[in-house]
Structures are given as structure tokens and as C-alpha cells.
N, C-alpha and C positions, 0 to 999 in steps of 0.2 A: 637954595635947596631945603626940602623939607622931610619930615620921617619917611614917607612915602611918596614916589612922584605922582599917583594919581590924586584927584580930590573930588570933593562931592560936587556935582552938577547944580548950581543954585537954581536954574530953570526947573529940572527935575524935582527938586525938594521943595521949590514953590507949588508946583502943580500938585505933589502928594499933599502938602497941608492944605490946599484949596479943596481937592476930592476929599480929606478927611472931614474937613468942615462940612461939607455937604452932608457927608455920609451922618455925621453927628445930628445935623439938625433936619435931615429928610428923611432917615430910614425907617420913620414910622409909617410911610406912604409906600413902603415896599412890601410885597408880600399879601397874604390872605389872614392874618392874624386876628382881625376882627376886633382890634383895640384902637380906642381914640388916642391922640397924641400924648396925653398926660399919661394915661393907663400904660401905653405902649414903654415909655421911658421909666416907668416905676417896675416894671415886669423885668423877670430875669432875660428875657429873649434878647434884647440888643448885645448886653455885656456877653452873655452866653455866647451868641453865634460870635463876637470878635475874639473872644477867647478860645473857642473851637478852631477858628481859623488861624489864630495866631499859632495854636498848639500845633496844627496840620503843617504849618509852614515851618516852623522852628525845629520840630521833632523828626520830620522825615529824612534821611540820609541816603536815600535811594539815588537821587540825581547825582549827589555830591559822591558817592562812592563810585558810581559808573564812570563819572569824569577821573577819578583818582585811579581807578582800575586801568583805563584807557592810557593815562600817563606811564603807570608802571610798566606795562606790557610794551609801551612806546620805547621805554628806556631799556629794557630787556632785549627787544629786537635789535634795537641799535648798539647792544653790547656795552652799554653804559652801566649796567648792574648785571649781577650773575643770575638773579632771581628773585622773587617775592612770593609772599603767602600772607592771607587774611591771619590775624592772631584767633586763638580758639574763642568760641562765643562769650564765656565770661571774662575774659580779659579785659583789663584796663585800658589797653591800647589797641590799635587797629591794625597796623601791618607789620610784619618782619621783612627787611630787604637784605638779601645776602649780596655783599659787595664784591666786587672783582677780586680784591685783596684776600678774600677769606673773612673779613669783618662783617659783624652783625649790626645793621642799623634798625631802630624802632621808630616808626611814625604813630604819633598821637594825633588824631584828627579833631580840630575844634571849628566853631562856627566863627562868628564876629568875636574879636578879641577882647572886646570891653564887657563881656559877659562874666559871671562868676565861674563858669565851667572852665575858663582859661587857667585859673590856678587850681585846678584840681587833677593833677596828675602824678602817675608814679613811673620812674624810671626802673624797667627790669634790671636785675643783676647781672644779665648775659649781654646787655647792650653795650656794644663799642661805642655806637653813637645815637642819641636821642634827639629827635627831630618833633617840633611842633608844625602842625600844618593847619593855618587858617583858612577855611571855606565860608566867606561871608557872601551870601547870595542875595542878601538885603541891598537892592540898589538905592534905596533911600538913605543908607547908613553912611556916614563921613568916614572915609578910609583912613583918614590922617587922625582923626580921634580914636579910632579901634587900634591902629597900628601904636601908638603911643601908650593909650590905656592898656594893652597887652603885654607890651614890652617892658613898659617903665613901672607903671602902677602895679600891675597883676604879677608878672613873671618873676621880675627882679625880687619883689618882695618874697614871694614863696621860694625862690631859689637861695636866697640868703638867709630867710630866717628858719628855714628846714634844712640847708644843706644839701638842695635837690638840683642837680646840674641838669641843665638843657643845652646843646651844642649848637642850636640854631632854630631858626623860625622862617617858613616859607608862607607867604601871604599871595593866594592864587586860587582861582577857580574859574568856572566856566562863563561867568559873567564877564571877566576880564576881557576888554577889547571890544566888548559889545556897545551897543548906544547907551545901553544902562549905566557902563562903567568904562569911557573912553580911555585907553591906555596910552600915556604919552612916548612910551618906548616905541610904540609903532610910528613915531614921526622923526626918531632920532638920527635916521640914516637916509634922509633924502627920501625918494620913491622907492628905496628897498623895502620888500615886504618881510616882516619879522615873524610872520604867523607859522606854527606848525600845527599839521593836522593830526588829530589823535581820535580815532574812532570819527563821531560825527561833530567833533569838536574843532574849533580853529584857534588857537592860543597864542599870545603874545609870549614872551619869556617871563619867567616868576620874578617875583620879588624876594630877595635872598637877603636873611639877617645871620650873620656867624656871631657867635657868642664865645665867651673866654673858656679854656680848658678847666679853669678852677674857679672856686668860688671864692670871692673875697672874704677876708677874715681880719681880725686886729692884729694879727702879725703880719699879714700880707693885705694891706686894704685896697690895693688896685689889682684889677683882674682885665687884662687886655685881649682883644679879642683874638680868636686863632687866625690862622691864614684860611683862605679858601680851600687850597690843598690838604688842610689837616684835617677836614670834615668831609668825608669821600662822598657822601651821599649829596650834599649840597653842591660839591664839585660836579657830581654827575648830572644834576638837574640843571647846572649851568652849561655844560656841554650839550647835554641833548636838545636843548631848546634855544641854543643860539645867544645865550646871554652874553653881556659886553662886560668886562671887567671893571669899568667905572660905574656899572649898575648896582654891583654888590654893595651892602651895607654892613659894617662892623661894629659891633655894640661891644662897649666898654663899661665896665661898672667899678666904684669906687664906695667905700664906707668910710663913716666918721661917728663920732659921738660927741653929744652934747647934752648935758646934765641927766648922764646915764641913759641917754636915749639913743638908739642905733639909727644912724642917718645912711642914704646911700644916693649916690649920684649915676645918671646914666648918660653916657655920650655915645651917639651914633655917628661914625664917619662914612662918608662915601665920595670916591672919585677923589682921595686924597684930603677931603676937607670935612670939618665937623659939620654937620648938617642940623643937628638939634642937640640941645644939652640940658639937662635940669639941673637946680641947684642941690646941694645936700639936703633930702626931704626924710621926713620921719618915714620908719617901715611901719605901716599900718596894713596888716592882711585884710584883704577884702574878699 
């Protein structure tokens, strides 16, 4: 088992690499810029166009927010949550979710978890639960690298060094279960179909990671993941989308010291077994 069930499709990755190479060497033949090959690659046109497209794809959240809002509507309609609202315009987080117990959960949307934006978050004082939701719509990205980078390299370092608690992570978007990102969960119950229709999307169950209720410290160096039923919003995701108990991941943190340097270990358990664990590694905030 691995940090996340899905994996990068090597054939797709190879096709992307081949097309990128063609683009790098043949871009000067496209368009009507009037430049020869040498002048074209020395001009800002090529790099500028690449950066423009990259910015457009990475900056837009419209499609992602549409998916999120359909998901939250589905959960509210099914009685799994009491309601939800977008946060005010200048808020650092994205959604307030009113839980059936009366508690308040706050969702912080992120893209692919290996980016610097992952460790930029603030837990509101009124949040009973605080959840990071990763929507990584880059089909060429490596899901396993992203999940481990986000949970161990970025989130654990930020949480421990700044005493900022996150109750869990959801990794899930509208690409999951498509040809660009096949989902192994869809094959775990034989011919049974495990997709849920939410608006125009047909989605498999989310990948859920439950974090500890405390931050490890020198006096209490080990922090063990909460139970799923202790994080009401994550339990609601699980119930609303037909998740299996064996698919939920539990994340433990432990700290240690060596030569006055603070170290931490991340352990991820799923189905009663450890699926991946780090050594005690230095906390270097990135």
C-alpha cells in the first residue's frame, strides 16, 4: 500500500513529455510572428505564452469551486451537514460548514499539495474543525508525490513549528475517476459502481486523511490520529459518498531532537496497517 491509492499513469506522463519536447523544438513554426527560429527563441514570445497559459490554468478556481459547491449541496441535501456558506471575500479560507451537531467546520481549498501555498493557512478562532481540501487538476502530476509532499514535508512542518492544527486532509476533485486519473476504488467491489452524481460530475469516494487532535510537543512527543467519528466533517464526506472504512488514512506525528535540531516523523496508517512512514527528519519550513 502507498500514501494514496491512485498513481501517475506512466503512459500519460510519457505522452506529456513527448509533446512538451515537440513544443519546445517546433513552437517557432506556429503562428504568424514573422521571426526565424533563432530570433523566436530569443524573444519573450515563447516563454511569455507558456507563463500566460500556466497562470491561467493554475489561477482559475471557477471549475474547482463549481465541483466543491455541488459536493456541499449534495451533502446538505442528504442531511450529512446542516448547511454551508462561502467565506467573506477577503477571508483566507474558503467555506464555512455548519455541522449537524452545531459545530463549525472551515474548509481551506488548495491545489496540488507540493506547492508553497499548502503551508500558507490560518485556522480561524471559531473553527471547531479545520480541513485542507486539495483539488489538483493537473493530470500530469504525480498523486503520490503530491500527497506525501503536502502531508509530511509541508503541513507537518508548518503545524509543528507554528503550533497550527489541521484536523484532516481531503484529496479529491473532478478529475478523479476519469481517464486522466483512474481511481482504484472503483474496482475494489467487483462490478459495483461506486460513483456519485453531483451536478454534472460523476465522482468516486474521496481520499480522507485524519490528523491528530493535538500538536506534538517536547512534553508529549507523539500525536496519534483522531478517530474518523471525531472529525465530523470528514465522517460526513465518508458517509455521503460511500467510502469504505478500510480506505480512510490516519496520520500520526512524532517529534524528537538531535543536536538542538527539531525532528519529526510522519506515519500514515490505512486498513489497520502502516502504509508509509518517514524517518525522523529535520523540520525545514518550505
